[in-house]
C-alpha positions as CSV (number, residue, x, y, z in Angstrom):
1,M,-15.2,13.7,1.2
2,I,-11.7,14.6,1.6
3,V,-9.5,13.5,-1.5
4,Y,-6.0,13.1,-0.9
5,L,-4.6,12.1,-4.4
6,E,-6.1,12.2,-7.8
7,T,-4.4,9.7,-10.7
8,D,-5.9,9.9,-14.3
9,R,-8.3,6.6,-13.1
10,L,-8.2,7.2,-9.4
11,L,-9.3,9.3,-6.4
12,L,-7.4,8.6,-3.2
13,R,-10.0,9.5,-0.3
14,R,-9.7,9.4,3.4
15,L,-11.8,6.3,4.9
16,T,-14.5,6.5,6.7
17,A,-16.9,4.3,9.1
18,A,-19.4,4.3,6.1
19,D,-16.9,2.4,4.3
20,E,-17.2,-0.9,6.8
21,D,-19.2,-3.0,4.2
22,E,-16.5,-2.3,1.3
23,L,-13.6,-3.4,3.7
24,V,-15.5,-6.5,4.9
25,L,-16.3,-7.2,0.7
26,L,-12.9,-6.6,0.3
27,D,-11.4,-8.9,3.3
28,S,-14.2,-11.6,1.9
29,D,-12.4,-12.7,-1.1
30,P,-10.1,-15.8,-0.6
31,E,-7.7,-14.9,-3.5
32,V,-7.7,-11.0,-2.0
33,M,-6.3,-12.4,1.3
34,R,-4.4,-15.5,-0.2
35,F,-0.8,-13.8,0.8
36,L,-2.3,-12.0,4.1
37,T,-4.3,-15.0,5.6
38,G,-4.0,-17.9,3.6
39,G,-7.5,-17.3,2.3
40,V,-9.4,-16.5,5.7
41,P,-11.6,-13.5,5.4
42,T,-11.8,-11.0,8.1
43,P,-14.6,-11.0,10.0
44,R,-16.8,-7.8,10.3
45,A,-16.7,-7.5,13.7
46,E,-13.0,-7.4,13.9
47,I,-13.2,-4.8,10.6
48,R,-15.6,-2.7,12.6
49,D,-14.0,-2.9,16.0
50,Q,-10.2,-3.2,15.5
51,V,-9.3,-2.7,11.7
52,L,-11.5,0.8,10.7
53,P,-10.8,2.3,14.0
54,R,-6.9,1.8,13.3
55,L,-7.0,2.6,9.8
56,L,-9.0,6.0,10.6
57,A,-6.4,6.8,13.8
58,Y,-3.7,7.9,11.0
59,Y,-5.9,11.1,10.1
60,S,-5.1,12.5,13.6
61,Q,-1.2,12.6,12.7
62,G,-2.2,14.4,9.5
63,N,-2.8,14.7,5.8
64,D,0.5,13.3,4.5
65,F,0.3,9.7,5.6
66,G,-2.5,7.2,6.3
67,F,-4.6,4.9,4.7
68,W,-6.6,5.7,1.5
69,A,-10.1,4.3,0.1
70,A,-9.2,3.7,-3.7
71,V,-12.1,4.8,-6.0
72,E,-12.5,4.6,-9.6
73,R,-13.0,8.0,-11.5
74,L,-15.4,6.7,-13.8
75,T,-17.9,4.7,-11.8
76,G,-17.2,6.1,-8.4
77,D,-16.8,2.4,-7.3
78,F,-14.7,1.5,-4.5
79,I,-11.9,-0.8,-5.6
80,G,-9.7,-1.3,-2.6
81,W,-7.0,0.9,-0.5
82,F,-3.7,2.1,-0.3
83,H,-1.3,2.9,2.0
84,F,1.5,5.3,2.7
85,R,2.6,5.2,6.4
86,P,5.7,5.4,8.4
87,H,7.5,2.3,9.6
88,P,6.1,1.8,13.2
89,G,8.4,3.7,15.6
90,G,10.1,5.5,12.4
91,T,9.2,9.0,10.8
92,A,8.8,10.4,7.4
93,V,12.8,11.3,7.4
94,D,14.3,8.1,8.1
95,G,16.9,7.5,5.8
96,P,19.0,6.9,3.9
97,D,19.0,3.3,4.5
98,G,16.4,3.4,7.4
99,P,12.7,2.2,7.3
100,G,11.1,5.4,5.7
101,I,7.7,5.3,4.5
102,E,5.9,2.0,3.9
103,L,4.0,1.8,0.8
104,G,1.0,-0.6,0.4
105,Y,-2.2,-1.7,-1.3
106,R,-5.1,-4.2,-1.2
107,L,-7.2,-4.2,-4.5
108,R,-10.8,-6.3,-5.0
109,R,-9.9,-8.7,-7.5
110,A,-12.1,-7.3,-10.2
111,A,-9.5,-4.4,-10.4
112,W,-6.4,-6.7,-10.8
113,G,-4.4,-6.5,-13.9
114,K,-5.6,-3.3,-15.1
115,G,-2.8,-0.9,-13.8
116,Y,-4.7,0.4,-10.4
117,A,-1.8,-0.7,-8.1
118,T,1.0,0.6,-10.0
119,E,-1.0,3.8,-10.7
120,G,-2.0,4.3,-7.5
121,C,1.9,3.6,-5.8
122,R,3.5,5.9,-8.3
123,A,1.2,8.7,-7.6
124,L,2.2,8.1,-3.8
125,I,5.6,8.1,-4.4
126,R,5.7,11.2,-6.5
127,K,3.5,13.0,-3.7
128,G,6.0,11.5,-0.9
129,F,9.1,12.5,-2.3
130,A,7.9,16.3,-4.1
131,E,5.5,17.4,-1.6
132,S,6.0,15.5,1.9
133,G,9.9,15.4,2.7
134,V,10.2,11.8,2.2
135,E,13.9,10.1,2.0
136,R,13.2,6.6,1.2
137,I,10.0,4.6,0.5
138,Y,9.6,0.7,0.9
139,A,7.1,-2.1,0.5
140,E,7.2,-5.5,1.4
141,T,5.2,-8.7,0.5
142,M,5.8,-12.5,0.4
143,T,8.5,-14.0,-2.0
144,V,6.2,-15.9,-3.7
145,N,3.5,-13.3,-4.2
146,Q,4.9,-12.6,-8.2
147,A,2.4,-10.2,-8.7
148,S,2.8,-7.6,-5.9
149,R,6.7,-7.9,-6.8
150,R,5.8,-6.9,-10.2
151,V,3.6,-4.1,-9.3
152,M,6.7,-2.7,-7.0
153,E,9.1,-3.2,-9.7
154,K,7.1,-1.0,-12.1
155,S,6.6,1.6,-9.6
156,G,10.3,1.9,-9.4
157,L,11.2,0.3,-6.2
158,S,14.3,-2.2,-6.5
159,Y,14.5,-5.5,-4.5
160,V,16.6,-4.8,-1.3
161,R,16.4,-8.4,0.5
162,T,14.5,-11.4,1.6
163,F,13.8,-12.0,5.1
164,H,12.3,-14.1,7.3
165,Q,9.6,-13.6,10.2
166,D,8.2,-15.7,12.6
167,W,4.4,-15.7,12.3
168,P,2.2,-17.4,14.8
169,D,0.0,-18.9,11.9
170,A,2.2,-19.9,8.8
171,I,0.7,-19.9,5.5
172,A,1.5,-21.6,2.3
173,G,4.7,-19.8,1.0
174,S,5.8,-18.1,4.1
175,E,8.7,-20.5,4.1
176,H,10.1,-18.7,1.5
177,G,10.0,-15.2,3.6
178,E,9.1,-11.9,2.7
179,V,10.9,-9.4,0.2
180,E,11.6,-5.5,0.5
181,Y,11.8,-3.2,-2.4
182,A,12.6,0.4,-1.6
183,L,13.3,3.6,-3.5
184,T,15.3,6.3,-1.9
185,R,14.8,10.3,-2.9
186,A,18.1,10.3,-4.8
187,E,17.3,7.2,-6.8
188,W,13.5,8.7,-7.7
189,E,15.2,12.0,-8.8
190,A,17.7,10.0,-11.1
191,Q,14.6,8.1,-12.4
192,Q,13.0,11.5,-12.9
193,A,15.9,13.1,-14.7
194,A,16.2,10.4,-16.8
195,S,12.7,10.0,-18.1
196,A,12.7,13.6,-18.9
197,E,15.8,13.0,-21.6
């Protein structure tokens, strides 16, 4: 098992082909998929043949970025995943206002409300700025996804903009658009200095 990052309660490790069942279970929960597909599950064949190979392909680009299985340290249970990846067409050093690194997560409903998303995000942000040379980190979600927006705010990111995309299959709430939150290295360093006082 290749561990990417450890927090007080989580291990973030590389995904493997053996995680197929866990990913199918995760994407089968209508509430987990509510703001992604309108609640429609991802078929197993799509996860096996498209999703998992795409996620695993990030590891050929090095150890700093990619998708990581989130495992509860106490139980060893798979609770979802986090991603920390360059914007398509971007690099880790885009900035100061360029795309930068995208932060994201998808957790099982049983893990919601326990602070795992914030804990994982903060650890990835810290690693990105302190170890990986990242200049800007951003995250996006639907405007109406208040829970995810709260995680972004608790993780130190600030609202940047609301924008609209032309989705082929619109879902409930998409008419309100999406939001971007972000944090730059300079802002993170100022936050760290303030918390140390």
